[in-house]
VOPAGU-2260 file (C-alpha; in pm, 1 decimal, decimal comma):
REM VOPAGU-2260
SITE   aa  ch    i         X         Y         Z
SITE  MET   A    0   -1864,8    2153,8     750,4
SITE  LEU   A    1   -1983,7    1936,5    1016,6
SITE  PRO   A    2   -2392,2    1980,8     973,7
SITE  ASN   A    3   -2297,0    1869,6     630,9
SITE  LEU   A    4   -2109,6    1564,5     756,8
SITE  LEU   A    5   -2364,7    1434,8     964,7
SITE  SER   A    6   -2607,6    1500,3     668,9
SITE  PHE   A    7   -2380,9    1328,1     454,2
SITE  LEU   A    8   -2359,6    1001,2     712,2
SITE  ASP   A    9   -2726,2     956,4     736,9
SITE  ARG   A   10   -2778,1     977,3     361,6
SITE  SER   A   11   -2530,1     681,0     339,1
SITE  PRO   A   12   -2628,2     392,0     533,9
SITE  CYS   A   13   -2426,5     141,6     283,0
SITE  SER   A   14   -2156,5     185,8      31,4
SITE  ALA   A   15   -2416,2     216,6    -257,5
SITE  PHE   A   16   -2594,9     488,1     -98,7
SITE  ALA   A   17   -2250,5     649,7      -0,3
SITE  ALA   A   18   -2157,5     654,6    -375,1
SITE  ASP   A   19   -2493,3     776,0    -448,5
SITE  SER   A   20   -2429,1    1076,1    -181,0
SITE  LEU   A   21   -2076,7    1175,8    -318,4
SITE  GLU   A   22   -2207,1    1133,5    -707,0
SITE  GLN   A   23   -2530,5    1384,8    -578,9
SITE  ASP   A   24   -2293,8    1618,4    -403,8
SITE  LEU   A   25   -2039,5    1629,7    -712,1
SITE  VAL   A   26   -2309,6    1710,0    -975,7
SITE  ALA   A   27   -2452,4    1943,8    -773,0
SITE  ALA   A   28   -2124,0    2110,1    -807,0
SITE  GLY   A   29   -2083,2    2097,6   -1147,8
SITE  PHE   A   30   -1907,2    1768,8   -1205,7
SITE  ILE   A   31   -2006,2    1590,8   -1525,1
SITE  ARG   A   32   -2051,7    1225,7   -1521,9
SITE  LEU   A   33   -1840,7    1029,4   -1768,1
SITE  GLU   A   34   -1958,1     657,2   -1868,0
SITE  PRO   A   35   -1709,1     401,5   -1832,2
SITE  THR   A   36   -1836,3     213,7   -2157,5
SITE  ALA   A   37   -1810,3     523,2   -2367,6
SITE  PRO   A   38   -1506,1     469,0   -2636,6
SITE  ARG   A   39   -1411,5     847,9   -2573,3
SITE  TRP   A   40   -1493,6    1090,7   -2309,5
SITE  GLY   A   41   -1369,4    1430,5   -2500,8
SITE  VAL   A   42   -1262,9    1600,7   -2183,2
SITE  THR   A   43   -1170,8    1952,6   -2182,4
SITE  PRO   A   44   -1090,3    2169,5   -1862,6
SITE  GLY   A   45   -1339,1    2102,3   -1611,6
SITE  LYS   A   46   -1494,2    1888,9   -1326,0
SITE  TYR   A   47   -1560,9    1543,9   -1405,9
SITE  LEU   A   48   -1660,2    1208,6   -1242,8
SITE  VAL   A   49   -1663,7     824,5   -1305,6
SITE  ARG   A   50   -1874,4     583,0   -1151,1
SITE  SER   A   51   -1860,0     217,6   -1108,9
SITE  GLY   A   52   -2095,6      42,8    -885,0
SITE  ALA   A   53   -2036,3     146,7    -500,7
SITE  ALA   A   54   -1684,1     330,8    -623,9
SITE  VAL   A   55   -1660,2     696,1    -738,2
SITE  VAL   A   56   -1362,4     860,7    -895,9
SITE  ALA   A   57   -1350,0    1236,3    -920,8
SITE  PHE   A   58   -1104,5    1464,4   -1075,8
SITE  VAL   A   59   -1031,7    1839,7   -1179,3
SITE  LEU   A   60    -863,7    1877,4   -1507,4
SITE  ARG   A   61    -734,3    2251,8   -1480,9
SITE  SER   A   62    -588,5    2245,8   -1835,7
SITE  ALA   A   63    -486,6    2038,8   -2124,8
SITE  THR   A   64    -138,6    1964,6   -1994,2
SITE  VAL   A   65    -111,6    1689,4   -1740,1
SITE  ARG   A   66     229,3    1631,3   -1560,6
SITE  ARG   A   67     112,6    1461,4   -1238,9
SITE  PHE   A   68    -200,7    1381,4   -1020,8
SITE  ALA   A   69    -259,8    1496,0    -638,9
SITE  LEU   A   70    -472,2    1202,3    -545,4
SITE  VAL   A   71    -666,3    1120,9    -243,7
SITE  GLY   A   72    -820,8     775,5    -182,2
SITE  ALA   A   73   -1085,9     644,2      53,7
SITE  HIS   A   74   -1330,9     371,1      89,6
SITE  THR   A   75   -1709,3     372,2     114,9
SITE  ASP   A   76   -1770,6      42,7     261,7
SITE  SER   A   77   -1809,4     -11,7     637,5
SITE  PRO   A   78   -1819,0    -339,9     846,6
SITE  HIS   A   79   -2185,4    -454,9     872,1
SITE  LEU   A   80   -2433,9    -731,9     857,1
SITE  HIS   A   81   -2487,5    -825,9     505,8
SITE  LEU   A   82   -2784,1   -1043,6     392,1
SITE  LYS   A   83   -2735,0   -1390,9     229,3
SITE  PRO   A   84   -2860,8   -1454,5     -90,4
SITE  ASN   A   85   -3164,3   -1657,3      45,9
SITE  ALA   A   86   -3204,6   -1440,5     369,7
SITE  ALA   A   87   -3578,3   -1506,8     478,7
SITE  HIS   A   88   -3652,6   -1803,5     710,2
SITE  VAL   A   89   -3835,2   -1912,1    1023,9
SITE  CYS   A   90   -3707,4   -2026,6    1363,1
SITE  GLU   A   91   -3916,3   -2052,8    1702,3
SITE  GLY   A   92   -4210,7   -1888,8    1582,3
SITE  CYS   A   93   -3997,6   -1575,6    1446,1
SITE  LEU   A   94   -3922,3   -1453,6    1097,5
SITE  GLN   A   95   -3531,4   -1417,1    1072,7
SITE  MET   A   96   -3271,3   -1305,7     836,4
SITE  GLY   A   97   -2970,0   -1494,5     735,4
SITE  VAL   A   98   -2634,3   -1300,2     743,4
SITE  GLU   A   99   -2252,0   -1244,9     660,5
SITE  VAL   A  100   -2044,8   -1046,4     902,8
SITE  TYR   A  101   -1905,3    -782,8     652,8
SITE  GLY   A  102   -1533,6    -714,7     747,5
SITE  GLY   A  103   -1409,8    -711,8    1114,5
SITE  ALA   A  104   -1698,2    -591,2    1283,5
SITE  LEU   A  105   -1752,2    -557,3    1646,3
SITE  THR   A  106   -2013,1    -814,2    1650,8
SITE  ASN   A  107   -2141,8    -748,3    2001,2
SITE  SER   A  108   -2233,0    -385,9    1916,8
SITE  TRP   A  109   -2524,2    -498,9    1667,0
SITE  LEU   A  110   -2737,7    -647,8    1970,0
SITE  ASP   A  111   -3041,9    -493,4    2073,1
SITE  ARG   A  112   -3032,8    -192,8    1812,3
SITE  ASP   A  113   -3311,9     -94,1    1573,6
SITE  LEU   A  114   -3198,1    -207,3    1246,6
SITE  GLY   A  115   -3280,1     -39,6     904,9
SITE  LEU   A  116   -3214,2    -215,9     556,5
SITE  ALA   A  117   -3056,7     -60,5     255,7
SITE  GLY   A  118   -2884,6    -162,1     -96,3
SITE  THR   A  119   -2976,6    -236,9    -421,6
SITE  VAL   A  120   -3224,3    -509,6    -573,8
SITE  PHE   A  121   -3175,9    -626,7    -919,9
SITE  THR   A  122   -3454,5    -722,3   -1167,3
SITE  GLU   A  123   -3458,4    -947,1   -1468,7
SITE  ASP   A  124   -3402,3    -653,7   -1702,2
SITE  GLY   A  125   -3066,7    -622,4   -1561,8
SITE  GLN   A  126   -3164,7    -278,8   -1395,8
SITE  ALA   A  127   -3034,0    -186,7   -1002,8
SITE  HIS   A  128   -3279,7      -8,6    -777,3
SITE  GLY   A  129   -3180,8     168,8    -453,2
SITE  VAL   A  130   -3387,4      41,5    -159,5
SITE  ARG   A  131   -3376,5     184,1     177,7
SITE  LEU   A  132   -3614,9      96,6     458,4
SITE  ALA   A  133   -3545,7     355,8     704,0
SITE  ARG   A  134   -3750,9     226,2     988,1
SITE  PRO   A  135   -3704,9     -29,7    1281,0
SITE  LEU   A  136   -3722,2    -357,4    1073,4
SITE  ALA   A  137   -3494,7    -597,1    1263,9
SITE  ARG   A  138   -3325,1    -678,2    1571,5
SITE  VAL   A  139   -3044,5    -892,7    1690,7
SITE  ALA   A  140   -3186,1   -1000,4    2015,9
SITE  GLN   A  141   -2931,4   -1065,6    2279,7
SITE  LEU   A  142   -2969,4   -1348,9    2531,3
SITE  ALA   A  143   -3098,9   -1279,0    2842,1
SITE  ILE   A  144   -2834,0   -1277,0    3145,4
SITE  HIS   A  145   -3060,1   -1549,8    3327,9
SITE  LEU   A  146   -2953,1   -1783,6    3055,1
SITE  ASP   A  147   -2617,7   -1684,8    3084,3
SITE  ARG   A  148   -2491,5   -1598,3    3437,1
SITE  LYS   A  149   -2126,6   -1643,2    3333,2
SITE  LEU   A  150   -2138,8   -1371,0    3043,8
SITE  ASN   A  151   -2017,9   -1058,8    3259,9
SITE  ASP   A  152   -1708,1   -1271,0    3428,8
SITE  GLU   A  153   -1639,2   -1477,0    3112,1
SITE  GLY   A  154   -1694,7   -1211,9    2838,9
SITE  LEU   A  155   -1939,2   -1231,5    2563,8
SITE  LYS   A  156   -1913,8   -1490,2    2296,1
SITE  LEU   A  157   -2077,5   -1480,0    1951,0
SITE  ASN   A  158   -2126,5   -1741,3    1716,3
SITE  PRO   A  159   -2174,3   -1549,1    1387,0
SITE  GLN   A  160   -2382,4   -1815,3    1233,7
SITE  LEU   A  161   -2600,0   -1905,0    1522,9
SITE  HIS   A  162   -2655,2   -1583,1    1733,2
SITE  LEU   A  163   -2621,7   -1280,2    1505,7
SITE  ALA   A  164   -2947,8   -1354,8    1270,4
SITE  PRO   A  165   -3170,5   -1063,3    1324,5
SITE  LEU   A  166   -3545,7   -1135,1    1370,2
SITE  TRP   A  167   -3790,7    -905,4    1158,0
SITE  GLY   A  168   -4134,4   -1040,7    1273,9
SITE  LEU   A  169   -4322,7   -1329,6    1376,5
SITE  ASP   A  170   -4437,4   -1638,2    1164,5
SITE  ARG   A  171   -4801,8   -1586,9    1060,1
SITE  GLY   A  172   -4783,7   -1932,0     837,5
SITE  THR   A  173   -4694,9   -1744,9     523,9
SITE  ASP   A  174   -4391,3   -1813,6     313,3
SITE  ALA   A  175   -4113,9   -1585,6     487,7
SITE  GLY   A  176   -3928,6   -1582,1     144,8
SITE  GLN   A  177   -4225,8   -1459,2     -53,2
SITE  GLU   A  178   -4317,4   -1209,1     230,3
SITE  PHE   A  179   -3949,5   -1069,0     221,1
SITE  THR   A  180   -3934,2   -1012,5    -155,7
SITE  ALA   A  181   -4278,0    -870,9    -139,7
SITE  LEU   A  182   -4158,4    -607,8     103,1
SITE  LEU   A  183   -3832,7    -553,2    -104,4
SITE  ALA   A  184   -4056,4    -500,9    -422,6
SITE  GLU   A  185   -4285,2    -273,2    -248,3
SITE  ALA   A  186   -3919,4     -62,7    -138,8
SITE  ALA   A  187   -3818,2     -66,1    -494,2
SITE  ARG   A  188   -4150,9       3,7    -668,2
SITE  VAL   A  189   -4110,2    -315,8    -878,2
SITE  PRO   A  190   -4281,0    -615,7    -946,4
SITE  ALA   A  191   -4203,4    -887,6    -688,4
SITE  ALA   A  192   -4172,6   -1153,3    -992,8
SITE  ALA   A  193   -3892,7    -922,0   -1152,8
SITE  ILE   A  194   -3647,6    -942,8    -852,9
SITE  THR   A  195   -3372,0   -1150,5    -948,3
SITE  GLY   A  196   -3131,3   -1063,6    -675,5
SITE  HIS   A  197   -2998,5    -819,4    -404,7
SITE  ASP   A  198   -2695,2    -666,3    -209,1
SITE  LEU   A  199   -2842,3    -539,6      99,9
SITE  ALA   A  200   -2694,6    -436,5     437,6
SITE  LEU   A  201   -2873,5    -403,7     780,6
SITE  TYR   A  202   -2777,9     -38,5     947,1
SITE  ASP   A  203   -2807,4     117,0    1258,0
SITE  LEU   A  204   -3122,4     353,7    1258,8
SITE  THR   A  205   -2972,2     608,3    1533,2
SITE  PRO   A  206   -2868,3     920,4    1363,3
SITE  ALA   A  207   -2536,6    1089,2    1338,8
SITE  THR   A  208   -2498,9    1381,9    1601,7
SITE  ARG   A  209   -2262,8    1585,8    1806,9
SITE  GLY   A  210   -2200,6    1489,1    2167,9
SITE  GLY   A  211   -2013,1    1569,6    2465,3
SITE  VAL   A  212   -2030,0    1829,7    2730,0
SITE  ARG   A  213   -1929,6    2106,2    2453,7
SITE  ASN   A  214   -2036,2    1928,7    2166,4
SITE  ASP   A  215   -1712,7    1838,4    2072,1
SITE  LEU   A  216   -1742,9    1498,1    1968,5
SITE  ILE   A  217   -1921,7    1305,6    1648,2
SITE  PHE   A  218   -2138,9     998,3    1747,2
SITE  SER   A  219   -2235,0     800,0    1442,1
SITE  GLY   A  220   -2212,0     482,7    1250,6
SITE  ARG   A  221   -1976,3     458,0     957,1
SITE  LEU   A  222   -1722,2     723,4    1063,4
SITE  ASP   A  223   -1489,6     442,3     930,6
SITE  ASN   A  224   -1465,7     561,7     665,0
SITE  LEU   A  225   -1737,8     764,4     511,6
SITE  ALA   A  226   -1570,5    1074,4     725,4
SITE  SER   A  227   -1237,0    1039,8     503,7
SITE  CYS   A  228   -1497,9    1055,2     195,0
SITE  HIS   A  229   -1632,7    1369,9     323,3
SITE  ALA   A  230   -1327,9    1515,8     393,8
SITE  GLY   A  231   -1198,6    1417,1      46,5
SITE  LEU   A  232   -1512,7    1562,5    -132,1
SITE  GLN   A  233   -1511,5    1889,0      71,7
SITE  ALA   A  234   -1123,6    1937,2     -21,9
SITE  LEU   A  235   -1204,0    1839,1    -378,0
SITE  LEU   A  236   -1450,4    2095,8    -408,7
SITE  ALA   A  237   -1241,8    2354,6    -268,2
SITE  SER   A  238    -965,9    2296,7    -494,5
SITE  ALA   A  239   -1026,8    2444,4    -821,9
SITE  GLU   A  240    -733,0    2655,3    -779,6
SITE  GLY   A  241    -358,6    2495,6    -802,4
SITE  PRO   A  242     -79,6    2448,7   -1063,1
SITE  ALA   A  243    -222,8    2413,2   -1399,2
SITE  ASP   A  244     -50,9    2089,1   -1514,9
SITE  THR   A  245    -155,7    1903,3   -1174,2
SITE  VAL   A  246    -476,8    1710,4   -1168,2
SITE  PRO   A  247    -660,1    1668,9    -832,3
SITE  VAL   A  248    -826,3    1315,2    -800,2
SITE  LEU   A  249   -1062,4    1192,8    -561,4
SITE  ALA   A  250   -1114,6     782,0    -552,7
SITE  CYS   A  251   -1375,1     637,3    -283,6
SITE  PHE   A  252   -1334,3     271,1    -354,4
SITE  ASP   A  253   -1544,5      -8,6    -220,7
SITE  HIS   A  254   -1449,9    -328,3     -58,2
SITE  GLU   A  255   -1165,5    -195,6     151,3
SITE  GLU   A  256   -1294,1    -360,7     455,8
SITE  VAL   A  257   -1284,0    -720,6     313,2
SITE  GLY   A  258    -911,2    -691,1     113,6
SITE  SER   A  259   -1008,7    -454,4    -192,9
SITE  GLN   A  260    -966,1    -765,1    -431,4
SITE  SER   A  261   -1265,8    -628,9    -651,2
SITE  ARG   A  262   -1349,1    -467,9    -954,5
SITE  ASP   A  263   -1453,0    -149,8    -755,2
SITE  GLY   A  264   -1166,6    -204,0    -518,6
SITE  ALA   A  265    -864,5     -22,0    -469,6
SITE  GLU   A  266    -693,1    -351,7    -627,1
SITE  GLY   A  267    -922,3    -302,1    -948,0
SITE  GLY   A  268    -868,5    -128,9   -1250,7
SITE  LEU   A  269   -1100,5     151,5   -1198,9
SITE  LEU   A  270    -844,3     433,6   -1084,5
SITE  ALA   A  271    -564,5     302,5   -1304,7
SITE  THR   A  272    -801,8     288,6   -1617,6
SITE  THR   A  273    -965,7     658,2   -1535,1
SITE  LEU   A  274    -624,5     824,8   -1515,0
SITE  GLU   A  275    -481,1     646,8   -1822,4
SITE  ARG   A  276    -774,5     745,6   -2035,4
SITE  LEU   A  277    -761,2    1113,2   -1898,3
SITE  ALA   A  278    -381,0    1106,1   -2000,1
SITE  LEU   A  279    -465,9     976,9   -2359,7
SITE  GLU   A  280    -768,5    1235,6   -2380,0
SITE  VAL   A  281    -495,6    1514,8   -2320,9
SITE  GLY   A  282    -235,5    1365,9   -2557,5
SITE  LEU   A  283     -38,8    1185,5   -2321,6
SITE  ASP   A  284     139,4     865,8   -2480,3
SITE  ARG   A  285     219,6     576,7   -2265,5
SITE  GLY   A  286     548,7     690,3   -2179,8
SITE  GLY   A  287     407,0    1037,3   -2081,9
SITE  PHE   A  288     147,2     868,6   -1857,2
SITE  LEU   A  289     412,7     608,3   -1662,5
SITE  ALA   A  290     586,5     972,7   -1585,9
SITE  ALA   A  291     294,7    1134,3   -1451,3
SITE  LEU   A  292     254,0     833,8   -1216,7
SITE  ALA   A  293     605,8     861,8   -1081,1
SITE  GLY   A  294     580,5    1200,0   -1029,8
SITE  SER   A  295     228,3    1156,2    -821,5
SITE  LEU   A  296     156,5    1134,3    -460,1
SITE  MET   A  297    -168,4     976,5    -305,8
SITE  ILE   A  298    -303,0    1038,9      54,8
SITE  SER   A  299    -447,9     721,4     161,1
SITE  ALA   A  300    -746,3     865,3     378,8
SITE  ASP   A  301    -868,1     645,8     634,2
SITE  MET   A  302    -936,9     691,5    1028,9
SITE  ALA   A  303    -726,9     626,8    1282,9
SITE  HIS   A  304    -701,9     486,6    1627,3
SITE  ALA   A  305    -688,4     743,7    1907,3
SITE  ALA   A  306    -534,9     652,5    2236,8
SITE  HIS   A  307    -843,0     462,6    2417,3
SITE  PRO   A  308    -849,4     642,7    2772,5
SITE  ASN   A  309    -950,7     306,3    2924,3
SITE  TYR   A  310    -705,0     102,7    2730,3
SITE  ALA   A  311    -403,7     315,3    2721,0
SITE  ASP   A  312    -163,0       7,5    2727,9
SITE  ARG   A  313    -276,2    -112,3    2409,0
SITE  HIS   A  314    -104,6     182,7    2244,2
SITE  GLU   A  315     260,6     238,3    2172,1
SITE  PRO   A  316     356,7     500,1    2472,8
SITE  ARG   A  317     526,6     734,3    2203,0
SITE  HIS   A  318     260,0     733,9    1942,5
SITE  LYS   A  319     -64,7     788,9    2090,1
SITE  PRO   A  320    -277,6    1012,3    1893,7
SITE  ARG   A  321    -569,3    1191,3    2093,9
SITE  LEU   A  322    -910,5    1299,2    2010,6
SITE  GLY   A  323    -918,3    1664,9    1908,9
SITE  GLY   A  324    -507,3    1651,2    1851,7
SITE  GLY   A  325    -529,5    1672,6    1456,9
SITE  PRO   A  326    -480,3    1429,1    1152,3
SITE  VAL   A  327    -287,1    1131,3    1237,5
SITE  LEU   A  328      23,0    1013,2     988,3
SITE  LYS   A  329      25,3     645,2    1018,7
SITE  SER   A  330     335,3     437,4     973,9
SITE  ASN   A  331     434,5      50,4     988,3
SITE  ALA   A  332     769,3     -85,9     859,7
SITE  ASN   A  333     607,0    -403,6     729,8
SITE  GLN   A  334     384,4    -217,0     481,4
SITE  ARG   A  335      68,2    -248,3     618,3
SITE  TYR   A  336      28,9     116,3     569,3
SITE  ALA   A  337     228,9     304,9     274,9
SITE  THR   A  338     367,8     591,7     454,2
SITE  SER   A  339     752,7     629,4     359,9
SITE  GLY   A  340     996,8     867,3     477,5
SITE  ALA   A  341     976,8    1063,7     199,6
SITE  THR   A  342     608,3    1091,3     189,9
SITE  ALA   A  343     587,7    1127,3     592,0
SITE  ALA   A  344     821,8    1456,6     537,7
SITE  TYR   A  345     607,4    1577,1     238,6
SITE  ILE   A  346     304,4    1556,0     466,4
SITE  ARG   A  347     498,5    1704,6     790,7
SITE  GLY   A  348     585,6    2007,1     537,7
SITE  LEU   A  349     259,2    2041,1     420,4
SITE  ALA   A  350      81,1    2054,8     782,8
SITE  ARG   A  351     316,4    2290,1     901,1
SITE  ARG   A  352     305,0    2573,9     618,5
SITE  HIS   A  353     -60,9    2555,4     680,6
SITE  GLY   A  354     -44,1    2541,6    1039,3
SITE  ILE   A  355    -209,0    2234,2    1071,6
SITE  PRO   A  356    -179,1    2001,6    1393,9
SITE  LEU   A  357     -31,6    1647,0    1298,8
SITE  GLN   A  358      -0,7    1338,1    1502,3
SITE  ASP   A  359     181,2    1020,4    1472,3
SITE  PHE   A  360      58,2     653,4    1509,6
SITE  VAL   A  361     225,6     320,8    1534,9
SITE  ALA   A  362     119,3      12,4    1666,3
SITE  ARG   A  363     255,0    -143,1    1946,5
SITE  THR   A  364     525,3    -364,0    1810,4
SITE  ASP   A  365     335,5    -707,6    1995,8
SITE  LEU   A  366      16,6    -630,1    1835,9
SITE  GLY   A  367    -106,8    -673,3    1463,1
SITE  CYS   A  368    -166,3    -378,4    1266,3
SITE  GLY   A  369    -477,1    -301,5    1039,1
SITE  SER   A  370    -409,3    -191,8     683,5
SITE  THR   A  371    -572,3      68,0     425,4
SITE  ILE   A  372    -574,3      91,0      24,8
SITE  GLY   A  373    -237,7     274,1      68,3
SITE  PRO   A  374     -38,3     -53,2      10,9
SITE  ALA   A  375    -269,8    -145,3    -287,1
SITE  CYS   A  376    -244,5     197,0    -458,3
SITE  ALA   A  377      87,0     200,0    -429,0
SITE  ALA   A  378     183,0    -153,1    -586,9
SITE  ARG   A  379    -114,4    -116,6    -837,4
SITE  LEU   A  380     -25,3     244,7    -947,1
SITE  GLY   A  381     348,9     295,7    -856,8
SITE  VAL   A  382     273,5     619,7    -698,3
SITE  ALA   A  383     417,7     738,7    -366,9
SITE  VAL   A  384     172,5     696,0     -84,1
SITE  ALA   A  385     120,3     841,5     254,6
SITE  ASP   A  386    -147,1     688,2     516,5
SITE  LEU   A  387    -314,8     968,2     693,9
SITE  GLY   A  388    -657,6     982,1     874,1
SITE  THR   A  389    -868,1    1124,3    1193,7
SITE  PRO   A  390    -839,9     986,3    1493,1
SITE  MET   A  391   -1121,5     785,4    1661,1
SITE  LEU   A  392   -1275,1     532,5    1915,5
SITE  SER   A  393   -1514,0     235,0    1875,2
SITE  MET   A  394   -1347,5     162,4    1521,7
SITE  HIS   A  395   -1571,1     -97,8    1342,8
SITE  SER   A  396   -1844,9     -68,6    1592,0
SITE  ALA   A  397   -2201,1      -0,6    1490,4
SITE  ARG   A  398   -2148,9     333,5    1648,8
SITE  GLU   A  399   -1826,8     520,0    1647,6
SITE  CYS   A  400   -1662,5     822,7    1785,6
SITE  ALA   A  401   -1466,0    1125,0    1699,7
SITE  ALA   A  402   -1359,2    1475,8    1768,8
SITE  ALA   A  403   -1568,7    1733,0    1557,9
SITE  GLU   A  404   -1256,0    1962,3    1540,7
SITE  ASP   A  405   -1017,1    1716,3    1380,8
SITE  HIS   A  406   -1250,8    1697,2    1091,5
SITE  GLY   A  407   -1189,9    2036,5     983,5
SITE  HIS   A  408    -816,8    2020,0    1015,6
SITE  PHE   A  409    -835,8    1718,6     787,4
SITE  ILE   A  410   -1032,5    1868,9     515,8
SITE  SER   A  411    -765,1    2170,7     522,4
SITE  LEU   A  412    -479,4    1922,9     470,8
SITE  LEU   A  413    -639,4    1743,4     193,3
SITE  ALA   A  414    -702,5    2061,9      36,2
SITE  ALA   A  415    -376,9    2181,6      47,9
SITE  HIS   A  416    -256,0    1839,1    -103,8
SITE  PHE   A  417    -479,2    1891,6    -390,3
SITE  ARG   A  418    -375,1    2277,2    -412,7
SITE  GLY   A  419     -21,9    2172,8    -477,4
């Protein structure tokens, strides 16, 4: 599975391309794409997917009788530098790009890296065109130590407006905006005059790789949370067998890193409407659909914090997941994670029955806690949720780190959940 994971990461430099990778792999495995705008789908037992923007929902209908859903949720987006609408400009003889920081990025990790550009270009006819410039196009240059002598003693302080604009060439007296549009037009193979908008992200060009003295580590960008998308995908592909009245569902949302409040985010209607339409197509009424939701359980699959060997004091002493120790069950009394006593018991029993190692994470009481799609889905759908992930270091860096063996254990645990 790991060479497959590395390829998946490299094929997915931004959320739109991650959704493309998911859709391509699902279609190759026999999944049929259903159009959200079609008034009826006409589904029969089989494998299906629904795509909306950079979000994908896929499910296996084992029979025409539906009693419950076994759900896994993840997200396709990762923190990055996102281009502003009028990005191209000139400063001090350099071509630069105006960027916004998307999500809670470790901004220092984006300095002095070879950056490519990926995303979507939109034309006046309403069409979307994928664009990927997989070459060293841009760089956020760090200030030399000679001009900031206090940096090593006082720490790096970056103003996102002033200090994160990447350079992408030298000013030759041309119009920067026109030159940038021409670059996009060539990549998208459309006339420059037809381009009316874009949704573009910078990404680190360094490929995903195995590392460490025994090759037991994974070094890559976007492990959070594409590793969970990949694990959910592999688990779903392995889950054709199971209770006939249970529908395994994988939902990979967009915009989790910025709060999930969008059409294609976990607080949007994509998953709820997909499940309800499926229920109606197999003959359930509204009451039957709500009963199926009440009997369902979702695993919110998102990466977890491994204990950092250089910052051990930043972790709760009795809840220190380690790299290579297996998937992590995440809990928070203030509902930043949606795990309950009942869903934790379910996950522990599942792991025990299948011989899968399991760890626990709770944040230090005096530190804040991140969140996931788990609480949003629990509230939106009324389903029970357990938050689960693979331990990692350097979360939200342009370059992250995880243990290779944990990924296989995570796939096995999600597949066991799908199989009921």
